[in-house]
C-alpha distance (Angstrom), angle and dihedral (degrees) to the residues before:
residue distance angle dihedral
M1 . . .
Y2 3.78 . .
V3 3.80 128.0 .
G4 3.78 121.8 -179.5
L5 3.76 144.6 170.3
S6 3.78 123.1 -161.5
I7 3.77 140.9 165.1
S8 3.79 121.6 -143.3
F9 3.76 122.6 -175.8
C10 3.74 138.9 163.3
N11 3.76 111.8 -150.6
C12 3.77 118.5 145.2
R13 3.81 104.8 156.3
S14 3.79 90.3 132.2
N15 3.81 90.4 57.1
S16 3.80 96.3 50.1
R17 3.81 113.8 116.1
C18 3.77 131.3 -153.4
I19 3.82 111.0 -108.4
A20 3.82 100.3 173.2
V21 3.81 128.6 37.3
T22 3.82 125.7 -162.0
S23 3.83 122.9 -133.4
S24 3.82 88.6 -98.0
G25 3.80 90.4 58.6
R26 3.82 96.6 -108.2
C27 3.77 123.2 132.6
A28 3.83 109.8 -99.0
A29 3.79 99.7 179.3
R30 3.76 135.5 16.6
R31 3.77 128.7 -153.0
R32 3.82 110.3 -101.6
C33 3.75 108.7 -114.4
S34 3.77 120.5 -148.5
C35 3.76 139.0 153.0
N36 3.78 115.7 -106.0
H37 3.81 120.1 -130.7
L38 3.77 102.4 -129.7
F39 3.78 115.0 -149.3
G40 3.80 94.6 -12.3
L41 3.81 95.7 -67.5
R42 3.80 95.0 142.3
H43 3.84 92.1 111.7
F44 3.78 89.2 61.1
V45 3.80 91.4 54.0
L46 3.82 107.3 28.1
G47 3.80 105.2 28.2
I48 3.79 132.1 -96.7
A49 3.81 100.7 -81.4
D50 3.84 97.4 71.5
Y51 3.80 98.7 -140.2
T52 3.80 96.4 135.8
G53 3.78 139.8 46.6
R54 3.79 126.5 -150.4
S55 3.77 98.8 -98.5
N56 3.81 126.5 101.7
L57 3.79 89.4 -4.0
H58 3.80 142.0 130.4
D59 3.81 115.7 -167.4
F60 3.81 119.1 -169.4
I61 3.81 109.9 -166.9
V62 3.79 133.2 -164.2
E63 3.78 113.5 -175.2
T64 3.77 142.6 170.4
A65 3.79 136.0 178.5
V66 3.78 134.3 -173.6
Q67 3.79 132.5 -164.0
P68 3.80 107.5 -164.5
R69 3.83 90.9 171.6
N70 3.80 134.4 14.9
T71 3.79 88.9 -107.3
L72 3.82 99.1 47.5
T73 3.81 131.6 62.5
A74 3.80 126.5 170.4
G75 3.77 131.2 179.2
L76 3.76 148.7 175.7
Q77 3.80 130.1 -150.0
I78 3.78 126.7 -175.4
H79 3.81 117.5 -165.8
F80 3.80 124.9 -165.9
F81 3.83 109.0 -162.1
R82 3.81 123.3 -160.8
L83 3.78 129.6 169.5
D84 3.79 116.0 -118.4
E85 3.83 98.0 -146.3
D86 3.79 119.8 32.3
K87 3.84 94.6 -147.7
D88 3.80 95.1 47.5
A89 3.80 124.0 84.8
W90 3.77 136.9 -92.2
R91 3.80 102.7 -121.2
A92 3.79 133.4 -154.3
P93 3.83 122.3 -129.1
N94 3.82 89.6 -90.2
L95 3.86 86.8 52.8
S96 3.81 94.5 -113.8
V97 3.81 114.9 140.7
V98 3.81 114.6 -93.0
Q99 3.80 96.2 176.5
R100 3.80 136.3 -15.8
D101 3.79 131.8 -165.0
V102 3.81 105.1 -158.5
T103 3.81 91.0 -176.6
G104 3.80 94.4 57.7
Q105 3.82 90.0 -137.4
A106 3.81 95.9 119.9
D107 3.78 120.6 93.3
T108 3.82 114.8 -100.7
E109 3.83 94.5 -133.4
L110 3.81 101.9 112.5
G111 3.79 95.6 179.7
S112 3.78 144.6 -98.9
E113 3.77 133.6 -84.3
I114 3.79 126.0 -153.6
D115 3.81 115.5 -161.2
L116 3.80 126.2 -169.9
F117 3.79 119.4 -176.0
A118 3.79 140.7 168.9
T119 3.80 137.9 -173.2
Y120 3.80 126.4 -161.0
K121 3.82 120.6 -170.8
V122 3.80 125.3 -155.8
K123 3.82 118.8 171.1
N124 3.84 105.9 -62.5
F125 3.81 94.4 -7.2
E126 3.78 132.8 86.7
F127 3.79 119.0 -170.0
H128 3.80 114.0 -157.2
T129 3.78 127.2 -172.6
G130 3.76 133.5 170.0
L131 3.77 143.3 174.0
A132 3.80 126.9 -158.2
C133 3.78 132.3 -173.6
F134 3.81 120.1 -167.3
L135 3.80 109.2 -157.6
S136 3.80 107.5 -158.2
G137 3.79 115.7 -128.9
E138 3.78 135.2 -150.7
Y139 3.83 93.5 -78.5
V140 3.81 91.8 58.6
E141 3.80 91.4 46.8
D142 3.84 93.3 45.3
T143 3.82 95.6 48.8
T144 3.82 102.5 34.5
G145 3.78 103.7 26.1
R146 3.82 89.2 -129.8
D147 3.78 127.2 110.4
K148 3.80 100.9 -177.8
D149 3.77 119.6 135.8
A150 3.81 122.5 -135.1
W151 3.80 129.0 -133.6
W152 3.79 126.9 -158.3
Q153 3.81 130.1 -179.7
Y154 3.79 135.6 179.7
V155 3.80 141.2 -176.3
Q156 3.78 123.1 -170.0
V157 3.78 138.8 169.4
L158 3.79 123.4 -146.4
V159 3.79 117.8 -159.6
K160 3.80 117.8 -162.1
F161 3.78 119.5 -160.8
C-alpha cells in the first residue's frame, strides 16, 4: 500500500523576461512563463481529466494505491487546484486561456479533482480503467456563473508483444 502527499506548482514570475520596451524604457510586455508537459506526462501530475494546464497553478495532491495481488493495482488521487495569481488566467492543458478575471476579484480556488483508477494484468494484456470527477470551485463559479461538476471515464487495453 502506498500513501502520499505532494505539492505541484508552476510559478515562474522571477524567470519572466521583458520582450517589448516602451519609448520611456519601461517593460511593456513580458514573456508568458509556463511549465512544459514533457512527453505527455500531464496525467501523472495534474490528474486524468485534463481540465488544467501547468501555468498559474498550485496543485495539492493526496494519493494512495494498493496492490492486493500481482495482477491488480488500484488507486485514488485527490487534487486541490488553486490559481497562483488572481489576475492571471486559468489555462487549459495546451496553455490556451479558459477563463480570466482581469479585476482579480474572483476567488483563486479553481476546484478539486478526484481520480479513481485500476489496472488488471493477464498474460500479455493490461486492462486499465479510470474515473475522474472535477468539482468546480469558487473561481469557476465567479467567472462563468456555472457551478456544474464534470465527469470523465476511460477504459483501455494494452497489448504487449
